[in-house]
C-alpha positions as CSV (number, residue, x, y, z in Angstrom):
1,M,61.4,138.2,-39.7
2,E,60.1,135.3,-41.8
3,K,57.0,133.9,-41.3
4,V,57.0,131.3,-38.4
5,I,54.8,128.5,-38.5
6,R,55.5,126.7,-35.2
7,I,57.0,127.7,-32.0
8,G,58.3,125.8,-29.0
9,M,58.2,127.7,-25.8
10,D,60.1,126.7,-22.8
11,T,58.3,128.4,-19.8
12,S,59.7,129.0,-16.3
13,K,58.8,131.4,-13.4
14,S,60.8,134.6,-14.9
15,V,62.5,133.6,-18.3
16,F,60.9,131.9,-21.3
17,Q,62.8,130.6,-24.3
18,L,61.4,130.5,-27.9
19,H,62.3,128.2,-30.8
20,G,60.5,128.9,-34.2
21,V,60.8,127.5,-37.6
22,N,59.4,128.4,-41.0
23,A,57.7,126.2,-43.6
24,A,61.0,124.8,-44.7
25,E,61.6,123.6,-41.2
26,Q,64.6,126.0,-41.0
27,V,65.1,127.8,-37.6
28,V,64.0,131.5,-37.9
29,L,63.5,132.5,-34.2
30,R,65.4,132.0,-31.1
31,K,64.5,134.4,-28.4
32,Q,64.5,134.8,-24.7
33,L,61.9,136.6,-23.0
34,R,61.0,138.0,-19.6
35,R,57.7,136.8,-18.3
36,R,56.3,140.4,-18.6
37,K,57.0,140.6,-22.1
38,V,55.6,137.4,-23.3
39,L,52.1,138.5,-24.2
40,E,53.4,141.8,-25.8
41,F,55.5,139.6,-28.1
42,F,52.8,137.3,-29.2
43,A,50.4,140.0,-29.6
44,R,52.6,141.5,-32.4
45,L,53.0,138.0,-34.0
46,A,50.8,136.8,-36.6
47,P,48.8,133.7,-35.8
48,T,50.8,130.4,-35.5
49,K,51.1,127.2,-33.6
50,V,52.6,127.5,-30.2
51,G,53.6,124.5,-28.2
52,M,54.5,124.1,-24.5
53,E,54.9,121.4,-21.8
54,A,52.0,120.7,-19.8
55,C,53.5,121.8,-16.6
56,G,52.7,124.5,-13.9
57,G,51.2,127.6,-15.5
58,A,51.0,126.0,-19.0
59,H,47.1,126.2,-18.9
60,Y,47.3,129.8,-18.0
61,W,49.5,130.7,-21.0
62,A,47.6,128.5,-23.3
63,R,44.3,130.4,-22.5
64,E,46.0,133.9,-23.0
65,L,47.7,132.8,-26.2
66,R,44.6,131.5,-27.6
67,A,43.0,134.8,-26.9
68,L,45.4,136.4,-28.9
69,G,44.6,134.1,-31.8
70,H,47.3,131.6,-31.6
71,E,46.8,127.8,-31.9
72,V,48.2,126.4,-28.6
73,F,49.2,122.7,-27.7
74,L,50.3,121.3,-24.7
75,L,52.5,118.2,-24.7
76,P,53.2,115.7,-21.9
77,P,56.8,116.4,-20.8
78,Q,57.7,112.7,-21.0
79,Y,56.8,112.9,-25.0
80,V,59.0,115.9,-25.2
81,K,62.1,114.2,-23.6
82,P,63.1,112.0,-26.3
83,Y,63.6,115.1,-28.8
84,V,66.2,116.8,-26.5
85,K,69.4,115.9,-28.4
86,R,72.1,116.6,-26.0
87,G,72.5,118.5,-22.7
88,K,69.8,120.1,-20.6
89,N,69.1,123.6,-20.9
90,D,66.2,126.1,-21.8
91,R,67.2,126.3,-25.6
92,A,67.3,122.6,-26.0
93,D,64.2,122.1,-24.3
94,A,62.4,124.9,-26.7
95,E,63.7,123.1,-29.5
96,A,62.7,119.7,-28.6
97,I,59.0,121.0,-27.9
98,C,59.0,122.6,-31.4
99,E,60.3,119.3,-32.8
100,A,57.7,117.1,-30.8
101,M,54.8,119.0,-31.6
102,S,55.3,118.5,-35.2
103,R,55.0,114.8,-35.0
104,P,51.8,113.5,-36.6
105,T,51.2,110.8,-33.8
106,M,51.9,113.3,-30.9
107,R,49.5,113.3,-28.1
108,F,48.4,116.5,-26.6
109,V,46.8,117.6,-23.3
110,A,43.4,119.5,-23.4
111,V,43.7,123.1,-22.3
112,K,41.6,123.5,-19.1
113,T,39.4,126.7,-18.6
114,A,39.9,128.7,-15.3
115,E,36.5,127.1,-14.2
116,E,37.8,123.7,-14.6
117,Q,41.1,124.5,-12.7
118,A,39.2,126.0,-9.9
119,A,37.1,122.8,-9.6
120,L,40.3,120.9,-9.6
121,M,41.7,123.0,-6.8
122,L,38.6,122.2,-4.7
123,A,39.1,118.4,-5.2
124,G,42.9,118.9,-4.4
125,L,42.0,120.7,-1.2
126,R,39.7,117.8,-0.1
127,D,42.4,115.3,-0.8
128,Q,45.0,117.2,1.2
129,M,42.7,117.6,4.2
130,V,41.8,113.8,3.9
131,R,45.6,112.8,3.9
132,R,46.0,115.0,7.0
133,R,43.2,113.5,8.8
134,T,44.6,110.0,8.1
135,Q,48.0,111.2,9.6
136,L,46.3,112.7,12.7
137,T,44.2,109.4,13.4
138,N,47.3,107.3,13.0
139,A,49.1,109.8,15.5
140,I,46.3,109.4,18.0
141,R,45.9,105.7,17.7
142,G,49.7,105.1,17.8
143,Y,50.3,107.3,21.0
144,A,47.2,105.9,22.6
145,G,48.6,102.4,22.1
146,E,51.6,103.5,24.2
147,F,49.2,103.8,27.3
148,G,47.4,100.7,26.7
149,L,44.3,102.4,25.0
150,V,43.3,100.9,21.7
151,A,40.2,101.3,19.5
152,A,38.7,99.6,16.5
153,R,39.3,100.6,13.0
154,G,37.3,103.5,11.7
155,L,37.0,107.3,11.8
156,S,33.8,106.9,14.1
157,K,36.0,105.4,17.0
158,I,38.4,108.4,17.3
159,E,36.1,110.5,19.3
160,A,35.3,108.0,21.7
161,L,39.0,107.0,22.0
162,L,39.6,110.5,22.8
163,V,37.0,110.7,25.4
164,R,38.5,107.4,27.1
165,I,41.9,109.0,27.1
166,A,40.6,112.4,28.9
167,E,38.8,110.0,31.6
168,D,41.8,107.6,32.1
169,E,43.6,108.6,35.3
170,S,46.8,106.6,34.2
171,V,47.4,108.9,31.3
172,P,49.8,111.8,32.5
173,E,48.4,115.4,32.3
174,L,50.8,116.4,29.6
175,A,49.8,113.6,27.5
176,K,46.3,114.4,28.0
177,D,47.0,118.0,27.0
178,I,48.4,117.1,23.7
179,F,45.7,114.6,23.0
180,A,43.2,117.4,23.6
181,A,45.2,119.5,20.9
182,Y,45.1,116.6,18.4
183,G,41.1,116.2,19.2
184,Q,40.6,120.0,18.4
185,E,42.6,119.7,15.2
186,Y,40.5,116.6,14.2
187,A,37.5,118.3,15.0
188,E,38.5,121.3,12.7
189,L,39.5,119.1,9.9
190,E,36.1,117.2,10.2
191,R,34.3,120.5,9.8
192,R,36.5,121.9,7.0
193,I,36.3,118.6,5.2
194,A,32.4,118.6,5.5
195,T,32.2,122.1,4.1
196,V,34.6,121.2,0.9
197,E,32.6,118.1,0.2
198,A,29.3,120.2,0.4
199,R,30.7,122.4,-2.4
200,L,31.8,119.4,-4.3
201,M,28.5,117.9,-4.2
202,A,27.1,121.1,-5.3
203,W,29.3,121.0,-8.4
204,F,28.4,117.4,-8.9
205,R,24.8,118.3,-9.1
206,Q,25.3,120.9,-11.6
207,S,27.3,118.2,-13.9
208,E,25.1,116.0,-15.9
209,P,28.1,113.7,-17.1
210,S,29.1,113.1,-13.5
211,Q,25.4,112.3,-12.6
212,R,25.6,109.5,-15.3
213,L,28.8,108.2,-14.2
214,T,27.5,107.4,-10.6
215,Q,25.2,104.7,-12.3
216,I,28.5,102.6,-12.8
217,P,28.9,100.3,-9.7
218,G,31.7,101.6,-7.6
219,V,31.7,105.1,-9.0
220,G,30.4,107.6,-6.3
221,P,30.0,111.4,-6.7
222,I,33.6,112.0,-5.7
223,I,35.0,109.7,-8.3
224,A,32.5,110.7,-11.0
225,S,33.1,114.5,-10.4
226,M,37.0,113.8,-10.6
227,L,36.7,112.0,-13.8
228,V,34.8,114.9,-15.5
229,M,37.2,117.6,-14.0
230,K,40.3,115.9,-15.0
231,I,39.1,114.5,-18.5
232,P,37.5,117.8,-20.2
233,D,38.0,116.1,-23.6
234,P,37.4,112.4,-23.5
235,G,37.2,112.3,-27.3
236,A,40.9,112.9,-27.3
237,F,41.4,109.1,-26.5
238,H,41.1,106.7,-29.4
239,S,39.3,104.1,-27.5
240,A,38.4,102.8,-24.1
241,R,41.8,100.8,-23.7
242,H,43.9,103.9,-24.5
243,F,42.0,105.9,-21.7
244,A,42.5,103.0,-19.3
245,A,46.4,102.9,-20.5
246,W,46.5,106.7,-19.8
247,L,45.4,105.9,-16.2
248,G,47.9,103.3,-15.7
249,L,45.6,100.4,-15.5
250,T,47.0,98.4,-18.3
251,P,50.0,96.0,-17.9
252,T,53.4,96.9,-19.0
253,D,54.3,95.3,-22.4
254,H,57.7,93.6,-22.7
255,S,57.0,91.8,-25.9
256,T,59.7,91.1,-28.5
257,A,60.5,88.7,-31.4
258,G,56.7,87.5,-31.5
259,K,56.9,86.5,-27.7
260,H,54.2,88.4,-25.9
261,R,55.0,89.1,-22.1
262,L,52.8,91.3,-20.0
263,G,54.0,92.6,-16.7
264,V,52.4,94.7,-13.8
265,I,50.4,97.7,-14.4
266,T,52.1,100.8,-15.6
267,R,51.1,103.0,-13.0
268,A,51.4,105.7,-15.5
269,G,49.1,108.8,-16.0
270,D,47.0,110.2,-13.1
271,E,47.6,108.8,-9.7
272,D,44.5,110.2,-8.0
273,L,42.2,108.9,-10.5
274,R,43.7,105.4,-10.6
275,R,43.7,105.3,-6.7
276,L,39.9,106.2,-6.6
277,L,38.9,103.9,-9.3
278,V,40.8,100.9,-7.5
279,G,39.0,102.0,-4.2
280,G,35.8,102.1,-5.8
281,A,36.5,98.7,-7.3
282,M,37.3,97.3,-3.9
283,S,34.1,98.5,-2.4
284,V,32.2,96.5,-5.0
285,I,34.4,93.3,-4.3
286,Q,33.5,93.7,-0.7
287,Q,29.9,93.8,-1.1
288,A,30.0,90.9,-3.3
289,D,32.0,88.9,-0.8
290,R,28.9,89.8,1.5
291,G,26.3,88.7,-0.8
292,R,25.2,92.1,-1.4
293,G,24.4,94.0,-4.6
294,S,24.2,92.3,-8.1
295,P,27.8,91.5,-9.2
296,S,28.3,90.6,-12.9
297,P,29.0,86.9,-13.6
298,W,32.5,88.2,-15.2
299,L,33.3,89.6,-11.7
300,L,32.3,86.5,-9.7
301,G,34.4,84.5,-12.2
302,L,37.5,86.7,-11.8
303,L,37.1,86.4,-8.0
304,K,37.5,82.7,-8.2
305,R,40.5,82.8,-10.5
306,K,42.3,85.9,-9.1
307,E,43.8,87.4,-5.9
308,L,41.7,90.1,-4.5
309,K,44.1,93.0,-5.4
310,L,44.5,91.8,-9.0
311,A,40.7,91.4,-9.2
312,A,40.2,95.0,-7.9
313,V,42.6,96.4,-10.5
314,A,41.0,94.5,-13.6
315,L,37.6,95.8,-12.1
316,A,38.9,99.5,-11.9
317,N,40.2,99.0,-15.6
318,K,36.7,97.9,-16.7
319,M,35.1,100.7,-14.7
320,A,37.3,103.4,-16.3
321,R,36.5,101.9,-19.9
322,I,32.9,102.1,-19.1
323,A,33.2,105.6,-18.0
324,W,35.0,106.8,-21.1
325,K,32.4,105.2,-23.2
326,L,29.6,106.9,-21.3
327,L,31.5,110.1,-21.6
328,V,31.9,110.1,-25.3
329,S,28.7,108.7,-26.2
330,G,26.4,110.6,-23.8
331,E,24.6,107.2,-23.0
332,N,23.4,105.9,-19.6
333,Y,24.9,102.9,-18.0
334,D,23.0,99.8,-18.7
335,P,23.9,96.8,-16.3
336,R,22.2,94.3,-18.4
337,R,24.6,94.9,-21.5
338,S,27.7,93.7,-19.5
339,K,25.9,90.7,-18.1
340,V,24.8,89.7,-21.4
341,R,28.4,89.9,-22.8
342,A,29.8,87.8,-19.8
343,L,27.0,85.2,-20.3
344,D,27.7,85.0,-24.0
345,K,31.5,84.6,-23.4
346,A,30.9,81.8,-20.8
347,A,28.7,80.2,-23.4
């Protein structure tokens, strides 16, 4: 077989499709492999470039192929799709991957280590349990309202509401039993969330970049840890704006014929990071509304001109840019720098 300079590999649970080309860009490899034969095949192959879509299991295969001496590239699936010529099958997908990875302007996904993926599992576990807790508290409040029992907002009010339900004689025994079951599940979730958050805090304390990120107003240990976990190579982004665009915090562009028209934010990229950053921005804005903290002149001026949610997204965008700068440069956050810039613009 001629020397293969580039291989596109379409992965699945059991059958993998390969598409390889030589230095003249001629197809010299079209092969289908069972999962158990993949490493055996690449172990016999001379080191080459291998591309895959960044989907389930891709980081594992990237680590294994790199261990065999190959250069591995992970491509976002949405960047591969335009290169699928016609139809949708494994051969067409492998060919599209092979073509897409050859483009000089193509962007790739950084390969995560096993330790980084384990840390992301921990963060994902916390997120799942927090969502379940929210569902559970909403169910408790909704059912309690049917019996005329209401409580103020906040997780701290749930246990008191359950006690009131247990003591209210107008609530049927069947309903009390169900509320008691909800209460047990709620208590167990609280205990498990506390355990997971303790492990996350232990990870956070061992991560120097995460600790530096918490110097940014609105960025706590959870947000800082998630940023470091999900962005193993911040230098892959050309600028802070590219990073904010990847998070989906920049407006959509509908410009044409010299007319610039910007729409709502793209909501592209990582949904969890975007949600956390907007939540952190909302907390900063709430503190500013209450006269607490030391908000920048830029934020105070923004709150006078824009709606609350728009201001939160704009602040989240700025937080993301600052976080990228700190991750790339290794510097500490300097609040005076942003205030001086804001005053200079106002002048």
